[in-house]
NUDO-765770 format. One record per residue (C-alpha): x, y, z. Coordinates in pm, whole numbers, plus 50000, padded with zeros to 5 digits. Layout:
residues N
XYZ/...
This chain:
residues 195
500005000050000/502805024150092/504745015149777/501675021849564/501165055449734/504845064249680/504535054649312/501435076249270/503175105049447/506155102149209/503835101948906/501985132249037/505285150349102/506505142648750/503215154948600/503415186748808/506995192948695/505985188148330/503125212848377/505505238448531/507955232948245/505125237947995/504205270648170/507675283348090/506685284147721/503595305947777/505245340147814/507465334247511/504635324247280/502995353347105/500205354946855/500865344546499/499745366746213/497285347445996/495225358745699/493335343045408/495015355945091/492775338644838/490125311644819/487955297144547/485975265544476/486925247344156/484995220643970/486785188143882/485755154243746/485315140244100/483515170244246/484425203944393/487825212744535/489035241844747/491985262044620/493225285344893/496345303145014/497125319045348/499585344045488/501035329345808/503815344646014/504735326046333/506355345146615/509805335246739/508245322247060/505875299346877/508685286946652/510735279346964/507835260847124/507505238646814/511275233146810/511125223947180/508685195747108/505185210447126/503275198346818/500965224146661/497995217446435/496555240346171/493055233546039/491585248145722/487795247845739/485375253045453/481585255645470/479175256945179/475675270045238/472685277145017/470405306545086/466735299345147/464135326845163/461775306845387/464215294545651/467805297845769/470545290045518/471025253045444/474475239745539/475375217345249/479045209445315/481515212945601/485035200045543/488375202445727/492015197945628/494375194745925/498155196545921/499955187646246/503575198946261/506025184446514/509785185546550/511675152746583/514795159046790/516335125846695/516215131546316/516335169646349/513495172746099/509935185346106/507145160346050/503865171745899/500895148345939/497945155145710/494475145545838/495985119846078/497245099645782/499975108845537/503255119745698/506015139645533/509325151445675/510925185145606/514365199645684/512905232845804/509775246145969/509135270145679/509125240945434/506585222445651/504435253845681/503995253945302/501445226045355/499515250245574/499805281845365/499015263945037/496895233445121/496385207644850/493235211944645/491265186944845/487845173644753/485225191544962/482065178944788/480995152944534/479215166144227/476055147944338/475815168344660/475515202444495/472535211044275/473565218743917/473505255943839/472645265844199/474355294744378/476235287144698/477945307644967/481395295745072/483325304445387/486985295645451/489015298845771/492425287745901/492745281146273/495295268846520/493915258246852/494105239047176/492065209147065/495055194146881/497685200647150/498435169147356/496135165047657/498925167747917/499725202847787/496115214647793/496275233148122/494315264948198/497265287848122/497225277047760/493605287247720/494415321147573/494645337647235/498285327647187/497275291647117/493925298746952/494805318946645/492415319446354/491625340446052/488395358245988/486025338445769/486615346945404/483205346045237/482455344044867/479785330544632/480065305644350/477775288044108/477795250044080/478505236343732/475595227243509/475615189843456/
């Protein structure tokens, strides 16, 4: 019983020390500058794809936090809605594209994981951030989902937030704007292709 208590006390002490170490990053991390530069929906044989680009400037503190082992995720969100005169707008599509960037101390490279699947390694953080600032034209909707010739409203946003930071680092001090950067929604209209 005493050994179990001592083991639990050691685990608690280690967790507390990790939390205090994580707090050391908070003052150094400042907001990143993020902005949607361009966004459009393009028709393809499979359906509709989002073509977007973002301006993203990470602060030195945030770069250091990534280099020190804190993985950061960036999520591009797109929503397609159709206006209705008799009710609220109909949400037709909501799609996300997430890039998680982490530094591997052992290989001294940055690993970018796309949508919890494909992984790529990069020699520098800026090279890895290209996946964030110019996401691949990913399929956001099949052709069958959108009505031919109908007008739709699109909204695009890039965000970086707490939900993707490992659970042991999600302590109240991190719940501030430094770790929850996002762009304003960029809104535009487009017309679905006639079939």
